[in-house]
N, C-alpha and C positions, 0 to 999 in steps of 0.2 A: 263261105260264110262260116260254117264249122270249123274249119282250118284257121281261118283268120282271127278266130276266137279262141282257137288253141294256142295259136302263136303268141297271140296277146297275153294268156294265162301263163304259158310258159318262161315269158319276158318279163311278166309281173312277179314271177317266182324268184328268177333268178336276181331281179333286182332286190326282191327284198332278203334274199340269203348274202347277197355283197353286201347290202348294208347292215345287215345282221354280224357278217363277221367283222367288217368295217367297226361298227360299235364296240364288239367285244376287244378287238386291240384295241382303240382307243382306251377304254377303260382299263384294260391290263397293263397298256405302257403308261397310264398316269399314276402307278405304282411305283415309288422309289426301290421296292424291295424288289419286284420284276425286272424292270431296266436292270437293277444291277445282276439279278440271277441270269438273265439275258444276253447280257453285254459282251461284245465280244470286239476283237480290233476292226470294224467296217465304219462306214461312214455313215450308216443308219445310229448306231449305238452313240458315237461320240455326239453327232447333232443333238440327240434326243437328250441326253445328258444335257449338252448346253441352253436347249432351250427349256429345259426343267428349271436352271440356275436362274434365268430370267423370269420366271412365273413367281420364283423367290425373292424377286427383286434384289439380285445380288449383283444388276449391271451388265450390259451387253458387252463390254470388253474391261481389261486390267487398266489399272491408271496410267501406266507406263506404254500401253498397247496404241499404234495409229492404223488404221486401214491402209493398205497397201492393194490397187486393183490387180498386180501380178503377183504378189507373192502371199496375200492374205491380210496379214500383219507384217509389223515393222515397230521398231522402236523410237517413239515418239520424239523429236528433236527438240534440245534447250530445256530437257528435265534438270530439275533442280531439288536433290534431296527429298526425293518421292519415296517415300517408305515401300518397301515390297520384300515381305517373307522374311522379316527380320534384318534386312539391310536399308541403306539409302542406294537408291540410283541417280543417277545423272546421266546426262547425254550431250552429244555438241552440237551444232548447227545441222548437221546431217545426220543425227539419230544414229551416233557410234556412240558405244559405251565409255563415260568418263568426260570430264568437261572439255579437255584439250582439244582443239581445231587442229585440223590439218592441211595445208594446202594441196591443192588437186595436183600442181606440179612438184615433183620430188626435189627437194634440197641438194644441192651438188655435194656428195662424201657421206650420204647418208644411208644405212642399208634400211629399206622399208619392207615390212612384212604385213599382209592382209591376212588376219584371222579369221576363218570360218568354223560355225560350229552350231550346236543348240544350248540349251540353259546351262549345260557345264562349262563350254567356253565363255558364254555371257555372263557367268558368275552369279548364278541364283544364291540368294540366301547368303553373299559375301559382297562387300564394300568395293567401290571401283578400284582401289588401291590394293585389293587383296585377291584381283583375279589374276591367273597365270601371263595373261597377255599381258598386264601393268608390269609386272614381274620379270617379262623377257626385255620388254624395253628398259628396265630398268640395269638388267644384267650384260646386254650388249651395247656396248660405247656406240655413239652416232646412230642409233636406231630409231624408228618409228614403227611401233608396234598398234595397228589398228585392229579393234576386237569388234568384227562384225558379228559375232554370235548373238542370237535371238533365241529366246526361250520356246519350245515346242517346235523347232523347224525340222524339216526332212531336207534329206540330201537335192532333192529337185528344189527346194526354195533356196537350199544353199548355192546352189548351180545358179538361179536364177539373179541372186544377189549380188554373187561373184560377175555376172554379166551385166546386171545394169550400174552397180557402183564400183564394184573391187578395184577391178582392172584399170577403172578410170583415174588411179592412183598411179600407175604404173610402178607397182610391187616389184620387188625382186623376189620376194618367196610369196607365194602362195601357202598358207598351212590350215589344213583342216584337221579338227579338233574330230576326230571320228569314234563314232559312239555304236556299236550293234545294234542297238534299241532303235535307232532313227530310221533303220532299215523298213522297220513296219509303217513308218510314215509316209513311205514313198508310194504306197498301193490305195493310200488314203486321197481324197477330196473334201476332207471335213475333218478338222482335229479341233484344236483350238476354238479355229473358226473355220469357215470355207476356206479352201488353200487348192493351188494348181496340183495338176497330175501329170504324170508324164505316161505313155504306153511306149510298147516296145515296135518298131515296123523293121522292115529290112536295110539294113544299111545305119540305123541309129535309133533316135528316138522321136517321138511326135508329142507336143504337148495335146491333150485330150480337153482341157476345159479352155473357156474364153476368159473375159475379164471377172475377176471376181468379185462378187455381190457384198454390199455392205452388210454389218452386220444387222442395221435395221430392217434391209431388204429380207434378209435371211430368216429373220424372225415373222415378219409381216407374211413371209410363204410357208410360214409350217403350219397354221392350222387347215391349208388345204393339200397337203401332202397326204397319202395314204397311210393309215397307220398300220392297216392290213399288209400293206407293200413294204414297209419298215421290216414287219416281222416276217416274212419271207426272206427278205434280202438278209437279215440277222442270220436266218436258219442256213440260206446257201453258204454263206460267208463263214459259218463256224465250221461245217461240212467241209470247205476248200482248205480252211486251215488243218483241217485234221487229218485230211488225205494227203498233205503235203503240197498239194497243187500249187497254193500261194506260196507256201515257204519257197520253194522252187523259183516262182516268177519273182519274189522280191527280190531274191539273191540276182537274179540276172537284170532287173532292172536296177538295181542299186549300182553293179559294176558297171552298166552304161551309161550311168549319171557321174558315177566318178571317171570313165573314161572320158566324158565331155569337159568337166572340170579341169581334169589335164590338159585337153587339146586347148580349152580356153586359156590356161594359164600359161603354157607355152606359145600362144600365138600373141600373147601379151608380154615376152620375152622373161617372163616370170620362171621360178622354178617351183614345181608343185609338191608338197610335200605333206602326206597324209599320217598324221601322226594317231595312234592307236590310245585310247586315252583308257586306263583302266578303271571298274566303277565296282561299288559293292564287294563280292568274294572275290572278285579278281586283285585287288588293292593287297592285301597284307600278305598274300602268299610268298614263302622263304624259299620256295624250290624254284629251279630254273625253267621247268616245264613250259609247254603253252597251252592254253585252254583249247576247245573245239572253235571256239570264235576265233581266236586270236592265231589259230593255223590256217581258219578260212581266208582271215583278212591278210596274212601276208604271203599265202599263197598266190592272191590274186596282186598284191604288190610285187611279187615277182615275177609272175606271168608278165606284166606291164612294165617291167623296170623301172618303179615308181620309187624313189626315196619314202620310207615309212618309217620314222621316228619311232621307237619304241621307250617308253618312258616308265613301264613298271620296276626294270630294275632299279630304279631311283627309289620305288617306294620300297623293294624287296631289301635295298642296304638297311633302311632305316628301320623297317619291321625287324631286321636280324637284332639290330641293337635296342630293341623293346620300344620304338615308339608304336605309341599305337593311334590307328587312323580312322577317320569314321568309315562306317561301312554299310550306313543305310541313307539314304536320301543324297542330297548335294554333295559336292567336297565344300569342307569348310578351307577356312584360310592356310591351316596345313598343308594339305592334299594339294590345293593351288600352287603353292609356294615350291612343294616337291616336285609336280608336274612342269613347273618352268624349269628347275635346274636339270631335270631329265630332259628337258627337250633341249636346254642350251648346250649340253652334252652332245646328244644326236645330232643337231643342226651341225654343230662344229666338227664330230668325226665323218658324218656325211658330206661334208666340205661344201655346205650352202651357203655355206658365207666365211670369209675370211676373220678369225678373230687374232686382234693383235695380240701379242702374249706380253707387251710392253703396258698395255691400256688396262688398270684393274677395274674390276667392276665398279661402278660409282653410284651411288645411289642420287636419285633425282627428287 
């Protein structure tokens, strides 16, 4: 009897301790200042920030986003002049940036390019006719350039988008707008919303997540989540980032995702091209050297024998002439145009398409 009472007392004591820890954690994480201080690149941090925005009644999603059960979110179809961060966004019937619809079957004599990427490729803060994808279509005669960029995407979501939609268009070239910052998104299962996540297994990739819940389902489940568990997750994540463990895994996972993207493109008879997009301090450099991030990327390209366009020289030449570029936030119209010019040169030099010297570039 005494033993049973002691066990019950201990159980009640441990329950009280657990409830205390949970209560303190909930109180702490209800503070925006605390969340900001503890924030790191992990699922709990991103989800807590998202949930806090919902309490502030800022909406479950952006006006231009649609839920995707496989990729988490995607661009809504048939958008018409939707204001988004200083620009108007349109989309076609398949949720591709711009109003132009593309037939699934590629017209004869057309060079078709499917472009994948994040918000820089999508063209956040610029209009439909100011993205580098639009400029490429204008610059390349008899071409169709489909902008499948989506804000906030990691390479995992880009890979799934390519498999689900991109290859259906039978592209000649699959062009990835590579951003090193996107690598950190590959180790997350929550960022802008819930998202897919891959793991590494012997011989390739393994999808670790099932169907992605709707934002409404994620928010409904939030009150049942342990906030003390979130604190432990955030602490462990911070340690693993600082120790270098997560950074190493992030690189290995990213290269595996790009390997699969290359394989999917080639299986569809398309040429893969992974273009390094310069951002922030990489843009206005006038020297010919490579940053650490660029060296890592181009080393990967060389090892895999993948055509990887390098557009920074196009920025460099204009910077030498005194052109001032935007080095904070997203690209503006000038940066998109310069990137398109650099891509046109690189795609031509790398013989990814045949450019007719008799055909002048024509505005459409």
